[in-house]
C-alpha positions in Angstrom: -28.4 32.8 163.4 -30.3 29.8 164.7 -32.3 32.1 167.0 -33.5 34.1 164.0 -34.3 30.8 162.2 -36.4 29.6 165.1 -38.2 32.9 165.6 -39.2 33.0 161.9 -40.3 29.3 162.1 -42.5 30.1 165.2 -43.9 33.1 163.4 -44.9 31.0 160.4 -46.3 28.4 162.7 -48.5 30.9 164.5 -49.7 32.5 161.3 -50.6 29.2 159.7 -52.2 27.8 162.9 -54.4 31.0 162.9 -55.5 30.1 159.4 -56.4 26.6 160.6 -58.5 28.1 163.4 -60.3 30.3 160.9 -61.1 27.3 158.8 -62.3 25.3 161.8 -64.7 28.2 162.8 -65.9 28.3 159.2 -67.1 24.7 159.4 -64.3 23.4 157.1 -63.0 20.8 159.6 -61.2 18.5 157.1 -59.2 21.5 155.7 -58.4 22.7 159.2 -57.1 19.3 160.2 -54.9 19.2 157.1 -53.5 22.7 157.8 -52.9 21.8 161.5 -51.0 18.7 160.3 -48.9 20.9 158.1 -48.3 23.3 161.0 -47.0 20.5 163.2 -44.9 19.1 160.4 -43.5 22.5 159.8 -42.5 22.8 163.5 -41.1 19.3 163.9 -39.1 18.6 160.8 -36.6 21.5 161.0 -35.7 20.3 164.5 -34.4 17.0 163.1 -32.3 18.7 160.4 -31.1 21.8 162.2 -30.4 20.8 165.8 -27.2 19.0 166.4 
């Protein structure tokens, strides 16, 4: 079950990071940085609460 959880988490990370790249290319650098921060938070926080 944890494998499925991490696969879904990685899929969400990749999708959201792609959106951040799109924002960066569209000259919206502040928004892109905010979304990248959200991406890395999304990736790091579950590791603290789910991994024993």
